[in-house]
C-alpha positions, -999 to 999 in steps of 0.1 A, spaced: 225 -631 116 199 -634 90 182 -602 103 215 -583 101 219 -595 66 185 -584 57 190 -550 73 222 -544 54 206 -555 23 177 -531 28 201 -502 34 220 -510 1 188 -511 -18 180 -476 -6 210 -460 -25 213 -459 -63 240 -441 -83 233 -421 -115 263 -412 -136 258 -402 -172 292 -415 -181 301 -444 -161 268 -456 -146 255 -479 -132 225 -458 -142 229 -434 -172 197 -414 -165 178 -402 -134 146 -417 -147 162 -451 -152 172 -450 -115 137 -440 -104 121 -467 -125 143 -493 -106 140 -478 -73 119 -490 -44 101 -466 -21 123 -445 3 153 -449 -19 182 -424 -20 193 -416 -56 228 -400 -57 234 -382 -89 270 -375 -103 277 -340 -117 267 -336 -154 241 -325 -178 210 -344 -179 183 -338 -206 155 -362 -200 122 -355 -184 118 -369 -148 86 -384 -134 85 -392 -96 57 -414 -88 71 -435 -59 70 -423 -23 99 -414 -1 126 -409 -30 154 -385 -23 174 -370 -52 207 -355 -41 243 -349 -54 267 -378 -53 296 -354 -48 302 -321 -30 318 -305 -60 301 -301 -94 268 -291 -107 239 -314 -116 220 -297 -144 187 -309 -157 173 -292 -190 144 -301 -212 125 -285 -239 89 -296 -233 65 -309 -206 77 -305 -170 114 -310 -162 104 -328 -131 68 -341 -125 60 -351 -90 28 -371 -89 23 -388 -55 -7 -396 -33 -17 -371 -7 4 -383 22 34 -394 1 66 -374 -1 98 -369 -21 129 -347 -16 152 -328 -41 185 -315 -29 211 -295 -47 198 -298 -82 199 -271 -110 170 -273 -132 159 -255 -163 136 -255 -194 141 -241 -229 106 -240 -240 94 -258 -270 94 -243 -305 63 -262 -314 32 -241 -310 11 -268 -292 5 -250 -259 -31 -245 -249 -20 -214 -230 -14 -196 -263 -52 -193 -268 -53 -173 -236 -30 -147 -248 -39 -143 -285 -61 -113 -294 -58 -97 -259 -33 -80 -236 -37 -105 -207 -14 -86 -184 -35 -54 -184 -66 -75 -177 -50 -93 -149 -27 -69 -133 -33 -34 -147 -9 -15 -170 15 1 -145 37 13 -172 14 40 -181 1 45 -146 -33 29 -153 -51 7 -128 -61 -21 -153 -96 -31 -162 -120 -34 -132 -134 -68 -138 -127 -95 -114 -89 -98 -121 -79 -119 -91 -97 -151 -97 -91 -151 -135 -54 -156 -138 -49 -186 -116 -81 -203 -128 -74 -198 -164 -39 -212 -163 -44 -249 -162 -20 -271 -142 -18 -302 -163 8 -332 -162 18 -322 -198 23 -285 -192 56 -268 -198 73 -259 -164 104 -267 -146 89 -285 -115 53 -295 -114 38 -309 -82 7 -325 -92 1 -345 -60 17 -354 -27 44 -335 -9 76 -321 -22 106 -309 -1 132 -290 -21 164 -275 -6 193 -257 -22 180 -260 -57 183 -236 -86 154 -231 -111 164 -210 -141 142 -198 -169 167 -176 -187 174 -199 -217 138 -200 -231 137 -201 -270 123 -168 -285 98 -187 -305 81 -201 -273 49 -182 -268 33 -198 -237 34 -191 -201 62 -210 -184 61 -213 -145 93 -222 -127 72 -242 -101 35 -252 -103 17 -265 -73 -16 -283 -81 -48 -286 -59 -42 -305 -27 -4 -308 -31 21 -295 -5 54 -279 -11 83 -268 11 112 -249 -4 143 -239 16 172 -219 2 160 -221 -34 164 -196 -61 137 -194 -90 153 -173 -116 134 -157 -146 145 -141 -177 173 -116 -170 177 -104 -205 156 -73 -214 152 -85 -249 138 -119 -239 100 -117 -240 92 -151 -224 62 -152 -201 75 -166 -169 61 -170 -134 82 -179 -105 58 -200 -85 22 -208 -94 0 -223 -67 -35 -233 -74 -54 -244 -42 -22 -261 -28 0 -255 2 33 -238 -1 60 -228 24 91 -211 9 119 -199 33 152 -183 27 148 -182 -10 150 -158 -40 124 -154 -67 133 -128 -93 132 -116 -129 99 -131 -139 78 -112 -165 43 -125 -154 49 -122 -116 70 -137 -89 47 -158 -68 9 -162 -76 -12 -180 -51 -49 -191 -53 -57 -203 -18 -87 -220 -3 -97 -218 33 -86 -254 36 -50 -246 26 -37 -238 61 0 -236 52 7 -208 27 38 -189 39 66 -169 23 93 -165 49 125 -146 49 128 -145 11 138 -120 -17 110 -112 -42 127 -88 -66 127 -75 -100 96 -92 -113 71 -76 -137 34 -72 -131 35 -82 -94 58 -95 -68 35 -117 -48 -3 -120 -57 -26 -138 -32 -62 -144 -39 -89 -165 -22 -118 -154 0 -111 -158 37 -78 -175 30 -49 -165 52 -15 -166 36 15 -153 55 42 -132 40 68 -124 67 103 -110 69 108 -108 31 126 -83 10 101 -72 -18 118 -47 -41 120 -35 -76 89 -52 -89 72 -35 -118 37 -36 -102 25 -40 -67 52 -56 -44 22 -74 -28 -13 -76 -41 -41 -89 -19 -72 -101 -38 -109 -100 -30 -118 -113 4 -84 -124 12 -70 -121 48 -33 -121 43 -10 -115 71 19 -94 59 45 -86 87 81 -78 92 88 -71 54 109 -46 36 88 -34 6 104 -7 -14 110 6 -50 79 -12 -64 53 5 -85 30 2 -55 42 -12 -22 10 -32 -12 -23 -31 -32 -54 -43 -14 -86 -50 -34 -118 -54 -13 -98 -76 11 -91 -78 48 -53 -81 54 -33 -74 85 -2 -53 74 20 -52 106 56 -41 114 68 -36 79 91 -10 62 72 3 30 95 29 16 104 46 -17 77 31 -39 70 48 -71 34 56 -65 16 48 -32 31 29 -3 -2 11 4 -32 15 -18 -65 0 -6 -94 1 -31 -129 -14 -37 -141 -37 -64 -177 -33 -72 -185 -20 -36 -172 -51 -20 -162 -42 14 -125 -34 21 -113 -38 57 -76 -38 59 -58 -32 90 -24 -12 88 -9 -14 122 25 -8 140 45 -6 108 80 8 113 81 32 83 58 42 55 79 67 39 96 82 8 70 70 -14 65 91 -46 28 97 -41 10 90 -8 21 69 21 -14 53 24 -42 58 -1 -77 46 6 -104 49 -21 -139 37 -28 -173 32 -12 -173 6 16 -136 12 23 -132 8 60 -94 6 62 -80 9 98 -47 27 103 -34 22 137 -2 29 158 23 32 128 55 45 140 64 69 111 44 79 81 65 106 66 86 120 37 60 109 11 59 132 -19 21 138 -15 0 131 16 9 108 45 -26 94 44 -52 100 17 -88 90 15 -112 97 -14 -144 85 -32 -165 78 -2 -139 60 19 -147 58 56 -114 51 74 -101 53 109 -66 68 118 -56 62 154 -23 68 172 -1 72 143 29 95 139 24 114 106 52 138 99 72 156 73 52 147 43 56 170 13 18 173 10 -6 171 37 -4 149 68 -40 136 64 -60 145 32 -97 137 30 -109 144 -5 -145 151 -16 -169 124 -2 -144 107 21 -144 109 59 -125 96 87 -121 94 125 -88 109 133 -80 102 169 -48 105 192 -23 109 163 8 130 163 5 150 131 35 173 127 57 193 103 40 186 71 47 210 43 10 216 35 -19 214 60 -14 188 87 -50 180 82 -71 189 52 -106 179 43 -135 191 23 -154 189 -9 -189 181 -19 -207 158 4 -179 156 29 -193 147 62 -190 131 96 -152 134 103 -141 135 138 -107 151 147 -102 143 184 -73 145 208 -46 149 182 -13 167 185 -12 189 154 20 207 155 45 226 134 27 227 100 41 252 76 6 260 65 -27 252 84 -29 229 114 -64 220 101 -78 232 68 -116 228 60 -133 238 28 -168 232 18 -173 203 43 -203 192 61 -205 180 96 -171 179 113 -162 177 150 -129 191 162 -125 182 199 -97 184 226 -68 188 201 -34 205 207 -30 228 178 2 246 181 31 263 161 15 260 129 13 289 103 -25 290 107 -42 270 134 -76 263 119 -87 278 85 -124 272 75 -137 281 40 -174 275 36 -173 252 65 -191 250 98 -172 227 121 -180 222 158 -149 233 175 -146 225 213 -120 220 241 -90 225 218 -57 240 229 -48 265 202 -17 283 209 17 295 195 5 296 159 14 326 139 -22 337 137 -42 348 169 -66 319 170 -90 333 196 -108 348 166 -117 314 155 -135 309 188 -155 340 184 -168 329 150 -176 295 164 -197 312 190 -216 330 163 -223 298 144 -235 280 175 -258 309 184 -243 314 219 -240 345 239 -215 370 224 -209 393 254 -178 375 267 -164 372 231 -169 410 228 -147 414 258 -121 392 241 -122 417 212 -117 446 235 -86 430 250 -73 424 214 -79 460 206 -59 472 236 -31 449 226 -26 468 194 3 492 198 -7 517 171 -39 523 151 -45 500 121 -31 513 89 -39 506 52 -18 479 37 -21 461 4 -13 427 -9 13 425 -36 28 392 -48 25 374 -15 40 404 5 25 431 25 40 466 18 31 490 44 22 524 32 26 543 64 59 560 69 61 550 105 68 514 93 90 523 63 119 503 75 98 471 75 101 460 38 78 430 40 56 410 62 48 373 59 13 370 48 -8 348 72 -42 339 61 -59 336 95 -95 330 85 -116 330 54 -151 319 63 -172 332 34 -202 310 36 -218 292 65 -251 274 67 -274 289 95 -311 281 97 -308 259 66 -299 288 45 -265 298 30 -254 333 39 -224 353 36 -210 361 69 -175 378 64 -141 374 48 -113 386 69 -76 386 60 -50 394 85 -12 397 89 6 397 121 41 410 127 56 418 161 23 417 180 6 441 157 -26 433 138 -31 448 104 -64 446 84 -58 440 49 -92 448 33 -101 485 35 -81 515 48 -106 528 72 -123 496 85 -125 497 123 -124 461 134 -138 464 169 -167 487 159 -176 466 129 -176 434 149 -196 450 178 -221 463 153 -224 430 137 -228 412 171 -256 436 181 -276 434 148 -273 396 148 -282 390 183 -311 414 187 -330 408 153 -313 376 139 -325 385 105 -304 371 76 -312 403 54 -298 426 81 -265 406 82 -261 405 45 -268 442 42 -243 450 71 -215 431 53 -223 447 20 -221 482 36 -187 473 51 
């Protein structure tokens, strides 16, 4: 009987009632001070304005009644400070917490802001399209914002474990005179937080200039699930993670309408997970991955941000997302001070409708891998763009219907482009070139239906084009000042007769021309009438011959413009040909009495017998 009495007595001790009007405890802190470990503190609806410190393990704060709000508001220091030992835990359920900010200018954080535009240093000025200052922006912010027991925030987890469920944190009542940074939740080093069905709300008023952060994590663990973080002026969720922080996950949550950044993760070799979230309408990157970080980003909807995902010299895995309608690039991977960038972009459902490029890779030591993405399309510029010495791989993607190029390699960039379906892009399906552009492989792709060129090359160095299917484009392959190696491709049903490309390739490779001359003979017999003079006028061909008077215009098809190639380590002019094709007829658009077959035969003979550059140049000048 004594044991039963003790058990009942123990249960009774574990429950305390807080009621600001009728007691027995008027304040929450009074109940905490009287409570023993593992006590349940039931709180009546009402407004509470005292700071709360939880320093006893196992406490559980929850509503006393199902109806009515428990609102806790303070003006300085943390609204709730949780300061426990490593393995100790507390629970908050169904509370509404806020902070008004103090009007006293005592914040140490002010010193970090005075005299500088911190946001531009840390995140970049996205309002004017700038990329921010290229210092080390990722480590600075979290390290310079101290998490201290006296800081202004709503919930400060200084130590131990915090479980929070069905809570609201609101930062939309901050006084205008407050100039510090005010996080909704701050998680300090070594602490562990679990939030389920919580809302962390920032400043909804456009006139309010408070510097709020939704969640700030400094070397702690965080799991947030089924929650919403929105309307914060200095970022939604900012995480500095160490390798030892094994549980950093943002799951099935909404990260929307934050300024500067939606989610920012930093920490070399750390592996945060961002999964099944809606990340929308952030005035900056939806997700920013800092130097050396190995974030796993999968199953998210990332849209209408300034940038969908920004990767800075990091190695994230970006899988199975929908990255659509962002205001610049869908995904931007870039390099900081030549530190290697190794992101893997794989099996995403859509990367589409972005105002600039679907994927943009830039910088030396950028080795981004783009693999098996279901649809990269409807982007206003290129589906995939690489520049500034990036060396990327593009494998088994479907790249279609972009308003620019399907794949664009600019200047010094190069890529291995293999086994992709690159179709129906408004500009070239694949375009590359520029100074020092070398070592690009285009292998076993389906390059179909382009309104311009299937492959367009200009002033590029070594390039291998092997075993591709190039069909139904306006032009199959166009080379300008370029010497690619072309072999084993199926080039058919383009609007230009692409067999001529093969003839020129034979010339550049120094092979036997006899078989190719026979091809020219067959082409000559295919002409149904002698070639007539025609001229170019505003993008149209007006035929001067009366026999074709009824044909008002022909679509101008630029078949091939190879002006300069490198042969025997010298730059020589080979030829410039411009053709238009209409109903099986081939018209030469250069001079009225230029016999294509005769000139080509003479060229072949001169080149093959004497192989002197001066003879070739002289021949072309004569023609």
